Each structure stands twice: as structure tokens, then as C-alpha cells.
C-alpha positions in Angstrom: -94.7 -102.0 -127.7 -94.4 -98.3 -126.6 -95.8 -99.1 -123.2 -93.3 -101.9 -122.7 -90.4 -99.6 -123.2 -92.0 -96.7 -121.3 -92.4 -99.0 -118.3 -88.7 -99.9 -118.3 -86.5 -98.4 -115.6 -84.4 -95.3 -116.3 -81.0 -96.0 -114.8 -79.3 -92.8 -116.0 -79.7 -89.4 -114.2 -82.1 -86.8 -115.8 -80.7 -84.6 -118.6 -79.7 -81.2 -117.4 -79.6 -79.5 -120.8 -82.3 -78.7 -123.3 -83.1 -81.8 -125.3 -82.9 -81.7 -129.1 -83.6 -85.0 -130.9 -81.4 -86.4 -133.7 -83.9 -85.8 -136.6 -84.3 -82.3 -135.4 -80.6 -81.6 -135.4 -80.3 -83.0 -138.9 -83.3 -81.0 -140.1 -81.7 -77.8 -138.9 -78.4 -78.6 -140.5 -80.2 -79.3 -143.8 -81.8 -75.9 -143.7 -78.5 -74.2 -142.9 -76.4 -75.9 -145.5 -78.7 -77.9 -147.8 -76.1 -78.7 -150.4 -73.4 -79.9 -148.1 -72.6 -83.6 -148.5 -74.2 -85.8 -145.9 -73.7 -89.5 -146.8 -71.7 -91.3 -149.5 -72.0 -95.0 -150.3 -70.9 -97.3 -153.1 -73.4 -95.7 -155.5 -72.9 -91.9 -154.9 -73.5 -89.0 -152.5 -76.6 -87.4 -151.0 -76.6 -83.8 -149.7 -78.2 -83.0 -146.4 -81.3 -81.8 -148.2 -81.6 -85.1 -150.2 -81.0 -87.2 -147.2 -83.7 -85.5 -145.1 -86.2 -85.5 -148.0 -85.8 -89.3 -148.3 -86.0 -89.7 -144.5 -89.2 -87.6 -144.3 -90.8 -89.6 -147.1 -90.0 -92.8 -145.2 -91.4 -91.3 -142.0 -94.7 -90.3 -143.6 -95.1 -93.7 -145.3 -94.5 -95.5 -142.0 -97.1 -93.4 -140.3 -99.6 -94.1 -143.2 -98.9 -97.8 -142.7 -100.0 -97.5 -139.0 -96.7 -97.0 -137.2 -97.4 -95.9 -133.6 -95.0 -94.0 -131.3 -92.5 -96.5 -130.0 -93.2 -99.2 -132.6 -90.2 -101.1 -133.9 -88.8 -101.1 -137.5 -86.4 -103.9 -138.3 -83.6 -103.5 -140.9 -81.4 -106.3 -142.4 -79.1 -104.7 -144.9 -75.6 -103.6 -145.9 -74.4 -100.1 -145.2 -76.0 -97.7 -147.7 -77.5 -94.2 -148.0 -81.0 -95.8 -147.9 -80.1 -97.4 -144.6 -79.2 -94.0 -143.1 -82.5 -92.5 -144.5 -84.5 -95.4 -143.0 -82.8 -94.9 -139.6 -83.5 -91.2 -139.6 -87.0 -91.5 -141.0 -88.0 -94.2 -138.4 -86.9 -91.9 -135.6 -88.6 -88.9 -137.2 -91.9 -90.9 -137.2 -91.5 -91.7 -133.5 -90.4 -95.3 -134.2 -87.5 -97.4 -132.8 -85.0 -98.8 -135.3 -83.9 -102.5 -134.9 -80.7 -103.1 -136.9 -80.1 -106.8 -137.5 -76.9 -108.7 -138.4 -76.5 -110.0 -141.9 -74.2 -112.7 -140.5 -76.8 -114.3 -138.3 -78.6 -117.4 -139.4 -82.1 -117.3 -140.8 -83.4 -119.0 -137.7 -81.7 -116.5 -135.4 -82.9 -113.6 -137.4 -86.5 -114.9 -137.3 -86.2 -115.1 -133.5 -85.0 -111.4 -133.3 -87.8 -110.2 -135.6 -90.4 -112.0 -133.6 -88.8 -110.9 -130.3 -88.9 -107.2 -131.1 -92.6 -107.3 -132.0 -92.0 -105.5 -135.3 -94.5 -105.2 -138.1 -92.0 -103.7 -140.6 -89.0 -105.3 -142.2 -86.6 -103.5 -144.6 -83.9 -105.7 -146.1 -81.5 -106.1 -149.0 -82.7 -108.6 -151.6 -79.9 -111.1 -150.9 -80.5 -111.1 -147.1 -84.2 -111.5 -147.5 -83.8 -114.7 -149.5 -82.3 -116.5 -146.5 -85.2 -115.7 -144.1 -87.9 -118.2 -143.2 -91.6 -117.3 -143.2 -92.3 -114.3 -141.0 -96.0 -114.3 -140.0 -95.6 -111.1 -137.9 -94.8 -109.0 -141.0 -98.1 -108.0 -142.8 -98.4 -107.8 -146.6 -96.9 -104.6 -147.8 -94.7 -104.1 -144.8 -91.7 -106.0 -146.2 -89.5 -103.6 -148.3 -86.4 -104.0 -150.4 -83.8 -101.3 -149.7 -81.5 -102.1 -152.5 -83.8 -102.7 -155.4 -86.1 -100.9 -157.8 -88.1 -104.0 -158.6 -90.5 -105.9 -156.4 -90.0 -109.4 -155.2 -92.8 -112.0 -154.7 -93.0 -111.1 -151.0 -91.6 -107.6 -150.8 -92.0 -104.2 -152.4 -89.1 -102.2 -153.8 -88.4 -99.0 -151.7 -89.5 -96.6 -154.5 -92.7 -98.5 -155.0 -93.5 -98.6 -151.3 -92.8 -94.9 -150.9 -95.1 -93.8 -153.7 -95.9 -90.1 -153.5 -95.2 -89.7 -149.7 -94.4 -86.1 -148.7 -90.8 -85.0 -148.1 -91.7 -82.5 -145.4 -91.1 -83.1 -141.7 -93.8 -85.0 -139.9 -95.4 -83.3 -136.8 -93.8 -85.6 -134.2 -92.3 -84.2 -131.0 -89.8 -86.7 -129.5 -88.7 -86.9 -125.8 -85.5 -88.2 -124.3 -87.6 -91.2 -122.9 -88.6 -92.3 -126.4 -86.9 -95.5 -127.7 -84.2 -94.9 -130.2 -83.0 -98.4 -131.1 -82.9 -102.1 -130.0 -79.5 -103.7 -130.7 -79.3 -107.5 -130.2 -76.5 -109.0 -128.3 -73.9 -111.0 -130.2 -74.1 -114.1 -127.9 -73.8 -117.5 -129.6 -76.2 -119.4 -127.4 -79.8 -119.1 -126.5 -82.3 -116.5 -127.6 -80.5 -113.2 -128.3 -81.3 -110.3 -125.9 -82.5 -107.0 -127.3 -80.7 -104.0 -125.7 -82.9 -100.9 -125.6 -81.4 -97.5 -126.0 -83.4 -94.3 -125.6 -82.9 -90.8 -127.1 -81.4 -89.7 -123.7 -78.5 -92.1 -124.2 -77.8 -91.2 -127.8 -78.0 -87.5 -127.1 -75.5 -87.8 -124.3 -73.2 -89.8 -126.6 -73.4 -86.9 -129.1 -72.6 -84.3 -126.4 -69.4 -86.3 -125.5 -68.3 -87.0 -129.1 -68.8 -83.5 -130.5 -65.8 -82.5 -128.3 -63.8 -85.0 -130.4 -64.3 -83.0 -133.6 -67.6 -84.4 -134.9 -68.6 -81.0 -136.3 -69.3 -79.5 -139.7 -66.4 -80.3 -142.0 -65.5 -83.6 -140.5 -65.5 -86.7 -142.8 -66.0 -90.0 -141.1 -65.2 -93.3 -143.0 -67.1 -96.3 -141.7 -66.3 -99.8 -142.7 -68.0 -101.7 -139.9 -71.7 -102.6 -140.2 -74.4 -100.2 -139.0 -76.0 -103.0 -136.9 -73.0 -102.8 -134.6 -73.0 -100.3 -131.7 -69.3 -99.7 -132.6 -70.4 -98.1 -135.8 -73.2 -96.1 -134.2 -70.7 -94.5 -131.9 -69.1 -92.6 -134.8 -72.1 -92.6 -137.3 -74.6 -90.8 -135.1 -72.3 -87.9 -133.9 -71.3 -87.3 -137.5 -74.9 -87.1 -138.8 -75.9 -84.9 -135.9 -72.7 -82.8 -136.0 -73.0 -81.9 -139.6 -70.2 -84.0 -140.9 -70.0 -86.2 -144.0 -70.4 -90.0 -143.6 -68.6 -92.2 -146.1 -69.8 -95.8 -146.0 -68.2 -99.0 -147.2 -70.7 -101.8 -147.7 -67.9 -104.4 -147.2 -64.4 -103.7 -145.8 -61.3 -104.3 -147.8 -58.0 -102.7 -147.0 -57.1 -101.3 -150.4 -60.6 -99.9 -150.9 -60.5 -98.3 -147.5 -57.2 -96.5 -148.2 -58.4 -95.2 -151.5 -61.6 -93.7 -150.0 -59.6 -92.2 -147.1 -57.3 -90.4 -149.5 -60.1 -89.4 -152.0 -62.4 -87.9 -149.4 -59.7 -86.4 -147.1 -61.1 -88.4 -144.2 -60.7 -86.9 -140.7 -62.4 -89.5 -138.5 -62.9 -93.3 -138.4 -63.6 -96.2 -136.1 -62.4 -99.7 -136.8 -61.9 -103.0 -135.0 -58.3 -104.2 -134.3 -58.2 -106.8 -137.0 -59.1 -104.1 -139.6 -56.2 -101.9 -138.4 -53.9 -104.9 -138.7 -55.0 -105.6 -142.3 -54.6 -101.9 -143.2 -51.1 -101.7 -141.8 -50.1 -104.8 -143.7 -51.6 -103.5 -147.0 -48.9 -102.8 -149.6 -50.4 -99.4 -150.5 -50.5 -98.1 -146.9 -47.3 -96.2 -146.8 -47.9 -94.4 -150.1 -51.5 -93.4 -149.2 -52.0 -89.8 -148.1 -53.6 -90.0 -144.6 -52.5 -86.6 -143.5 -56.1 -85.3 -143.1 -56.9 -87.7 -140.2 -57.6 -86.1 -136.9 -59.0 -89.1 -134.9 -58.9 -92.8 -135.2 -60.9 -95.0 -132.8 -60.6 -98.7 -132.0 -63.3 -100.8 -130.3 -64.8 -104.2 -130.2 -61.7 -106.1 -129.0 -58.4 -105.4 -127.3 -55.9 -103.4 -129.3 -52.5 -104.9 -128.7 -49.4 -102.8 -128.0 -47.4 -103.8 -131.2 -50.4 -102.6 -133.3 -50.7 -99.4 -131.3 -47.0 -98.7 -131.8 -47.3 -99.2 -135.5 -50.5 -97.0 -135.8 -49.0 -94.1 -133.7 -45.8 -94.2 -135.8 -47.3 -94.6 -139.3 -50.9 -93.1 -139.2 -51.4 -89.3 -138.5 -54.0 -88.2 -136.0 -54.9 -89.1 -132.4 -55.6 -92.8 -131.7 -58.2 -93.6 -129.1 -59.1 -97.1 -127.8 -62.7 -97.1 -126.6 -63.9 -99.9 -124.3 -67.5 -100.4 -123.2 -70.6 -102.6 -123.4 -73.6 -102.0 -125.7 -75.6 -101.9 -122.5 -73.6 -98.9 -121.4 -72.6 -98.1 -117.9 -68.9 -98.6 -117.6 -66.8 -97.1 -120.4 -63.2 -96.2 -120.8 -61.0 -94.2 -123.3 -57.3 -94.6 -123.8 -55.5 -91.8 -125.7 -52.8 -94.0 -127.1 -50.9 -91.0 -128.5 -50.8 -89.2 -125.1 -50.1 -92.2 -122.9 -47.5 -94.4 -124.5 -46.7 -96.0 -121.1 -50.4 -97.2 -120.7 -50.9 -99.2 -123.9 -51.6 -102.4 -121.9 -54.6 -100.7 -120.4 -57.9 -99.7 -121.9 -57.7 -96.2 -120.5 -59.5 -94.2 -117.9 -63.2 -93.8 -117.1 -65.1 -92.0 -119.9 -66.7 -88.6 -119.3 -69.4 -88.9 -116.6 -68.5 -92.5 -115.8 -67.7 -94.1 -112.4 -65.9 -97.4 -112.3 -65.2 -99.9 -109.5 -63.8 -103.4 -109.2 -65.7 -105.7 -106.9 -65.2 -109.2 -105.4 -67.5 -112.2 -105.5 -69.4 -110.8 -102.5 -69.9 -107.4 -104.1 -67.4 -105.5 -102.1 -65.4 -102.7 -103.7 -61.7 -103.6 -104.0 -58.7 -101.3 -103.6 -56.5 -100.3 -106.5 -54.5 -102.9 -108.4 -56.7 -105.7 -107.0 -58.3 -108.1 -109.5 -62.1 -108.4 -109.6 -65.2 -107.8 -111.8 -65.4 -104.3 -113.4 -68.7 -102.4 -112.8 -69.7 -99.0 -114.0 -72.3 -96.3 -114.2 -72.7 -93.1 -116.2 -75.0 -91.0 -118.3 -75.2 -93.6 -121.1 -77.0 -96.6 -119.8 -79.5 -98.8 -121.6 -83.2 -98.9 -120.5 -82.9 -102.6 -120.2 -83.3 -105.9 -122.1 -86.5 -105.9 -124.1 -89.1 -108.0 -122.4 -86.6 -109.5 -120.0 -87.0 -107.8 -116.6 -85.4 -110.8 -114.8 -82.2 -110.4 -116.8 -82.2 -106.6 -116.2 -81.6 -107.3 -112.6 -78.8 -109.9 -113.3 -76.6 -107.1 -114.8 -77.1 -104.7 -111.9 -74.8 -104.1 -108.9 -75.8 -101.4 -106.4 -73.4 -99.4 -104.2 -74.0 -98.4 -100.6 -76.1 -95.5 -101.7 -78.3 -97.7 -103.9 -76.9 -96.3 -107.1 -77.1 -98.7 -110.0 -74.0 -99.9 -111.8 -73.8 -102.4 -114.6 -71.7 -105.6 -114.3 -69.4 -105.9 -117.3 -68.5 -109.6 -116.8 -64.9 -108.6 -117.3 -62.2 -109.2 -114.8 -60.0 -106.2 -114.4 -57.8 -104.1 -112.1 -57.7 -100.3 -111.8 -54.4 -98.6 -111.0 -53.8 -95.6 -108.8 -54.2 -93.2 -111.8 -57.5 -94.8 -112.7 -56.3 -96.7 -115.8 -58.2 -99.9 -116.3 -56.4 -103.2 -117.2 -58.6 -105.9 -118.5 -57.6 -109.4 -117.4 -60.3 -111.7 -118.8 -63.9 -112.5 -119.2 -65.1 -114.1 -115.9 -66.1 -117.2 -117.8 -62.7 -117.4 -119.6 -60.6 -117.2 -116.5 -58.3 -120.2 -116.1 -58.4 -122.0 -112.7 -55.2 -124.0 -112.4 -54.0 -125.6 -109.2 -56.0 -123.2 -107.0 -54.6 -120.1 -108.8 -56.6 -117.7 -111.0 -54.7 -117.2 -114.3 -55.8 -114.4 -116.6 -55.4 -115.3 -120.3 -54.8 -111.7 -121.2 -51.6 -111.6 -119.2 -50.2 -114.6 -121.2 -51.5 -113.3 -124.5 -49.7 -109.9 -124.0 -46.4 -111.8 -123.6 -46.9 -113.9 -126.6 -48.1 -110.9 -128.7 -44.9 -109.1 -127.9 -42.8 -111.6 -129.9 -41.9 -110.4 -133.4 -43.1 -113.6 -135.0 -46.7 -113.5 -133.6 -49.5 -112.0 -135.6 -52.5 -113.2 -133.5 -52.9 -115.2 -130.3 -55.4 -116.7 -127.9 -54.8 -118.5 -124.6 -57.5 -120.9 -123.3 -58.1 -123.4 -120.5 -57.7 -127.1 -121.3 -58.2 -130.1 -118.9 -55.3 -131.2 -116.8 -55.1 -134.3 -114.5 -52.6 -132.5 -112.3 -54.0 -129.0 -112.1 -57.7 -129.3 -113.1 -57.1 -126.7 -115.9 -53.9 -125.5 -117.6 -53.1 -122.7 -120.0 -52.9 -123.6 -123.7 -51.7 -121.2 -126.4 -53.0 -120.9 -130.0 -50.9 -118.7 -132.2 -51.1 -117.3 -135.8 -47.6 -116.5 -137.0 -46.7 -113.6 -139.2 -46.0 -114.4 -142.9 -42.4 -115.8 -143.2 -41.8 -116.2 -139.5 -39.4 -119.0 -138.6 -39.9 -120.4 -135.1 -41.1 -123.7 -133.7 -44.1 -124.0 -131.3 -41.8 -125.5 -128.6 -39.3 -122.6 -129.0 -42.1 -120.0 -128.8 -43.6 -121.7 -125.7 -40.1 -121.8 -124.0 -39.6 -118.1 -124.9 -42.9 -117.1 -123.4 -42.6 -119.3 -120.2 -39.3 -117.7 -119.4 -41.2 -114.4 -119.1 -44.2 -115.7 -117.2 -44.7 -116.4 -113.6 -44.4 -120.0 -112.4 -48.1 -120.5 -112.0 -48.8 -118.9 -115.4 -46.7 -121.1 -117.7 -48.1 -122.5 -120.9 -48.5 -126.3 -120.9 -48.5 -126.4 -124.7 -48.8 -124.2 -127.8 -49.9 -124.8 -131.4 -50.0 -122.8 -134.6 -53.0 -122.1 -136.7 -53.7 -120.2 -139.9 -56.3 -118.0 -138.3 -58.5 -117.6 -135.1 -62.3 -117.6 -135.2 -63.7 -114.1 -134.6 -67.2 -112.7 -134.5 -68.1 -109.8 -136.8 -66.6 -107.2 -134.3 -63.3 -109.0 -134.1 -63.6 -110.7 -130.8 -62.0 -114.1 -130.6 -64.6 -116.8 -130.1 -62.9 -118.7 -127.3 -65.8 -121.0 -126.8 -65.1 -122.5 -130.3 -61.4 -122.9 -129.4 -62.1 -124.6 -126.1 -64.9 -127.0 -127.2 -62.6 -129.7 -128.8 -60.6 -130.1 -125.6 -63.6 -130.7 -123.3 -66.1 -133.5 -123.1 -68.9 -130.9 -122.5 -69.2 -127.4 -124.0 -67.5 -124.8 -121.7 
């Protein structure tokens, strides 16, 4: 396993600063302020000393069970203190953490567990019950994170730990060591494992510490740890000496209560969570004055939601765009640039972005094409898929590697990036390229619209034609024909909607992205 990752290409440039690994930073912080709160979950709070003691016990037990440098440790669990200790302990032992989605099917999870070559599985009892037999996990290497009693095929965490030492193991990490494998959220085929090394995670910390992830910050997380969105805020908080407050499952009223109770300063959420919070009856009477930074990621943040957040929720609002693979990333300071809310911001620190055509040529400003990017935070590659590594790569004239995003976009003269569509979701109608995002922005600007998606449906006259699917706000009074007519008056002649329907909700993946494949499928004879 370790040799497979060691043999992967290193796309990012070498680190110029002295490397300090994440467990080392956390260990130092625990010595400096042992009684400072480190992580809070549904069941209580651990101090820095308590967190690191548990992490070290896990590290020693993994090593005693035969963990070798670079070996993977899979985890399938809800957000908890034990999850954070397992993540930290795995790294401290020289291992690579593999967080798995609790929403995936048992069959898909088994594929991921087999694919990452792990011999260790840590899971919550309820998640473990849905798994098929896993022949790759030896007896004694399947552990329950949320239980004090053994199951027929798994040991409770306290029983597995036994009398393991709580001192730091003698493991010296390098920036080339594997940090994690995060599996893609694709809905077809065998999921791809995206390998991040310590170099990438250290550079993320170096960027985010400038956003106030320092001692005294309190970060409230209500998205699952298996998501890279969550990692973006979780890891800098742990390394920066802040206090992480975890929700095992998001609900708007509970989030607001925690935010007020713990005087939360930082958070990252997906757009649909922001919408639910703004609509929550208790929102305007909740004290959110401690907030310094709110981040949004995972899906586009619409202008009406941004306007509401800026007006009603204290602190800076940043929209963060990027791929789990790394490469191209952008940041939009919504508070500072109210005239750029339709964009996803400018290139992040150390990032270079271009828009290219089908032949791979760089296009001038305000020309639509595929967005590509490179920077200091780039994955090592897809685990055991060297052929697919090359598929994501575009090289400039100097041979520098950029990652293809698969997103159609344009970049204006000030460097602000405007996403137009996924390449595969672009509508080809009568010889014209139509970007659903343009139509969705118009529909979303109507006061009656709560959520919207535009897809391609078959057309005898045009090949494909735009079709709108809208969720109305509670109590809204407008017909589908009237809304379609209103939108078409504001769209170009080639962009106009052929039809529009209302639904109660849109299908979304766990990170809030609309699953357009599901929306398109009923309209086509074959799956598109």
C-alpha cells in the first residue's frame, strides 16, 4: 500500500517552509494548553490533553495490530470525538485515513473498502449492520466507535484499546506520506479514491490560518467528516488550536442553539443548510454576533441567499469553489464584492486558472470554455488508477500540470470566475450552447422561487431544449406558465425555456449538489 502511494506523481511544487505534521502541531498545543477545549460532540467535550491521549492510544494499538507506514484505516461513522481521535491517531501512527459515506449503499461501501486495501474498519454500530461480509478485514480489526459493548463481528473501542499507552509513538512523518483517501461522490461505476498527502493538508492549513483559525476560534461543523468540505474547516481548527463543535446530524434549530451557546466564530455549510437556517423561526432572535467567518461550498450559493446572509448574519461570508482533487480553487468574499455575487470569486492563494477550448488552447477573458487550474494543493492521484490520473491532466506550453475541472466557465478581466455548467450538463439546442446556470440565475431571482434546476430534454425541432424544474417558496402564488413567461422575457432568444414544472423538492447529494442525472432520466429513452 505505501509503495503504491509513494510511486504516485507529485503534481504540486516542493514545500519551501519547514514541515510540521498535523499530529505534531496538535501535540505541541496540548502541551502548551492541556485543559483548553478541543472537540465537543453530542455527548460532551474533550480537552486537548484528553483528545491527544485517546489519539495516541489508538496509534499504539494500530501499530500493535500490524499497521505499517502508509496503510489505510477506513472509518464509517457519524461525527464524534472518537472520530477525531481516530483520524489523529491514524496519522500519528503513520497511517492513511479513509473516511466513508454513511449514505452509500452496502455494496458501494464494500467496493470502497476493498479498493483501498484496508485491513482496519472502524464504524458506528448502526452503519456496520448494513455492510455485507468483508473478507479483507481480519478478526479483531473491526471496531465499534460508538459502543462500549462488543458485537458478534466487532470489538467495542474501549475493549479494542485495552491498556494501550497514551504517549506519542516514535513516528516521523514527511510531507510525501499519505494523509487520506476520499472517495468521489459519483453515482455510476466504481468510486475513485482521491489521495491527499501531508503536503496538501499542510498547505491548506497555511492558507486558512490567515482566516482566523487560531487559538480561541470556535468552529461549528454540521456536515459529515467524510466530506472534503468539512475537512477544509476541521483540520485548520484542530491544527490552529481552536475548538471544534460537531453535530452528528444537522437540524436548523439545533445548529442555532449551539452557535449561541458556544459563541461560535467559524463555520462551513452547504447552500441548502444556509437556506434552512435563514428560514428557521428562531434565526432572528439567536445571538450570532460572535461569528467572524462563514464559508459555503459544495454547490453554487445563489445571489438571493447571499443577500440574506450578508444582511442578517454577522461576519465575513466566503464562497469557496474547488474540487476534492485540488488544482483549481476560487474564493469569493461576498461581503467585500457585492457586485460579483454571480461569480465564485477569484483564484485562491497560489492558484493559477485558465479557460481552455476543446483543442486545449487558452481562451481570452469572458470566453466560455473548460476551467483548468493548478496550485499548491493538488492530489497525488486516483488510488490504483494511473490511466484516470492522466484523464484529468492538461499541460500548458511549459509542461506544467493543471487539473481539468469538468466545469464550463468564463473568467472576466478582474479574474472573477463565472461557472456556466458542467460539461456533461450543457444544453445543445439548435446548434447553440446553452448554459443552464444562466437560466437558473434568472429563475432564482424571482421572489416566488426557492430552488431551481434547468435540464436538457429532447426536442424534435432543436435536438435538445431547456426545461425548468422549480420549487416554490411556501405560500407563493404563481402558475408555471406565468413564471416561464416571466423568465423568457429576461432570457435571450436562444435560451428560452420550452416548459416549466413545479415540484416539492429537488434531488440532492449529501453535499447539496442537484442530481441532474436523476432529473433528466425520465425524459430520455437512454440514461444521459
